[in-house]
N, C-alpha and C positions, 0 to 999 in steps of 0.2 A: 496670636496663637500660631505656632509653627506647625508645619505638616498639613496633612489633609484635614478638611473640615468635616464635621458630622453632617450627614445628609438631612435636609429638612423634610417636614411632613405638611399635611394640610394645616392651614393656619387656624388660630383659635376661634374664628367666626364660622367655620365650616366643619362638617362632619364627614368622615370617610364612610363609604358603605360598610356595613357589618360583614366581617369575614366569618362565615359559619365555622364553628369549631375552634376559633382563635381564643386564646386564654392569656391574660396578662397576670403577672405576679409582682406585687409590690410588697416586699418584705421589710422588716425593720423592728426596732425595739418598741416604738410607739409608746413612749413614756414621757409625755402623753401623745395620743393621736391628735394632730392639729390640722389647721386649714391648709398648710403647705402640703401635707400628705394628701388631703382630699383633692386639692387642685391638681396635683400630679396624677392621681388616679383618674380623674375626669379627663385630663388632657390626653393621656394615653388611650383611654377608651374611645374618645371621639376622633382623635387624629389618626389612630391606627385601625379604627373600625373593629375593636376587640369585642367579641361576643360576651365575654365575662372578664372581670378583673377581680382577682382574689387579693385581699389585703391580709397579710400573714404576719402576725406577731411572732417574733422569735422566742422560743422557750428559754434557750441558753445562748445568748448572743456571743459568738466566739471572739468578736472584736472589742468586747467590753469586759474583760476579766477584772474582777476585783471591785467594780463600781456597783454600789447598791442600786438595784432596779426594783420597780414595783412588781408584785406577784403577777405571774403570767395571766391568770384568769381575770385580774383587774384590768390589765392592758388589753386583753381580748374584749372585755366588756366596753372599754372606751372605743375600740374599733367598731364593734357592733353598733354602738350608739351613734358613732360618727358617720357611718355609711347608711344608716336606716333611711329608707325611702329613696336612695340613690339608684337609678336604673343601672343594671348590669354591674354594680359593685357589690361584692360580698365579703364579709369577714370569714376567715378560715382559721381553724385550729390545727391544721395539719402538722405544724412544727411543735405545737404544745403537746400533741398526742404522741410524738415520736421521741424516744429517749436519745440522750447524747446531745452534742453540739448542734445548733441549728444551721446547717450548711445549705446554702441555696442550691447547690448542685444536687443534693439528696432530695430536696423538695421538688425540683423540676423533674428528676427521674421518677419520683413517686407519682407525680401528676400525669406524666406520659404513660406510665404503666397502667394507670387507672382509666385511661381514655378508651372509648369503645373500640372493639376489635376492627381493624381496618381503617380507622379514622386517621386523617393526616395529622402529623404532629405540628402544632403551631403554638408554641409557648414563647411569650415575650417577657423578659425580665425588665422591670421598670426601675430606674434609679437616677440619682443625681450625677452631675458631672464630677463632683468630688469623689463619690463612691466609685464611679466608673474608672477614674484615673488609677485606682488601686486594684483593678480587676486581676492583674497578673499575680497578686499576692493572695488571692482568695483560695479556698480549698478546691483542689482539682480544677483549675481554670480551663485547661484544655478540654476536659470532658464537658464542662459547662457550656463553652462556646460551640461545641458540636451539637448540643441539645436544644439551644434556645437562641432567639434573637434578642436584641437589646434596644430599649427606648430610653434615651438619655435626656434629662432636663437640665437647663442651666441652674447653677447654684450661685447665689450672691457671694461675691468675694473670691470665687474660684473660676479661673478661665476654663474654657473647653479643653479637654485633654488633647494631646497630640495623637491623632488616630494612627498616623504612620508608625509612630513609635510603639503604640500598643499592638498593632498588627504585626510588627517585626517580632514582638515577644510572643504573640498568640496568633499565628498565621490563620487559624480557623475563623478568626473574627472578621476577616475581610468580607464585605458585603452583607454583614449581619447587624449593622448598627444604624439607627435613625435618631435624629435629634428632634425632640419635642419642641413645639413653638409655644412658649408661655413665658411670662415675666420670671426673672430669676427668683428662686425660692429664698425668701429672706427670714422666714419664721424660724425661731430657734427654740427647740424643746428645753434647753437649759434655761433660757430666759423665762419661758412659761413656768418652769418649776420654781424659779426664784420669785416670780410674781405670786404664785400660789402659796408659797411659804409664808408670805406676809399678808395674805388675804387680799391682794390687789385684783382688780378686774381683769378677766381674761377675754373680754369682748374683742372680737376681731382677730383672735389668735387660735381659738379652738371652736368647733361646733358647739352650739348651746347645750346640747345633751351631754357632751363631754365635760363642759364646765360644771354641769350639775353633778356628774359622777365624781369629779375631783373634789367639789365642795362637800358632798354628802359622805364621802369616804375619808375626808381629811388627808387627801394625798399631798405629799411633798411638804407637809408641815414640819417634819422632823429632820430633813436634810436638804441642803441646797448644793447639789453637785456643780462643780465648776467647769467641767468640760462642755464643749459645744457638740451637740449630737448631729449626726448626719440625718438628712430628711428621710 
C-alpha cells in the first residue's frame, strides 16, 4: 500500500472505554444482513468505545441502480433479527422513513440534528476499505467528512486505500480516520443469495435468525444477482 497507513485501534481482544454520546453508523443494502456485517459492527463498537451503533438499511441505495433488491422492510427485519440481543447495536429505519436516495451525508446530518441540545457531535461512519476507497465519489463528500469520523475495516481482496491520496482529494479527512483491527471481511452477500436460491445451508454466513427469515420468506429463490456486494 502506498502513502500513509490507516491508524490502528484497540485490538480485537480488548475494549476501549465507552465514549458517552458517541454514535456509530453502519449503512448498507443488507440483502441479506450477514455475519461480516455483524462482526464489523461489533469491532467498531468495542474498539472505538461507541455508546451506540446504528445498523441502517438503505431504502434506495444510490450505488445499485437497476439491480433488484429485496423490499426495504424485509431487509430491515433481517437487521432487527441479526442484532437482537447484541449490546449497544440497534437496527434503524431512518433511511427507510426518509424519501429519496439514501445518502449517508443526509443520515449523519439528521442524526446530529436530533442529538440533545448542547451534546457534543460524535458520529462515526463504519465501512470497509473497499467502500472507503471510493469516498470522494459519494454524495457531498466534503460535507460528510466535516460531520463525521470514519472507522475502516479491511476487506478481503482489497488493499487498504492510499490515505494520502484520499486526503489530497478531501483535505477535511485528515485526522478523522481509524483502522479497525479484525480479520478481512470475506463474506459475500451475492454468494449467500446464490446459496439461498438453491436451498443450500447458510450456516456460518448469516445469524441463525436471519437464516430463518430468508427461509420462511422464500428470499432469493427467484433471482441470483451476479455482482458482489460491499459489506
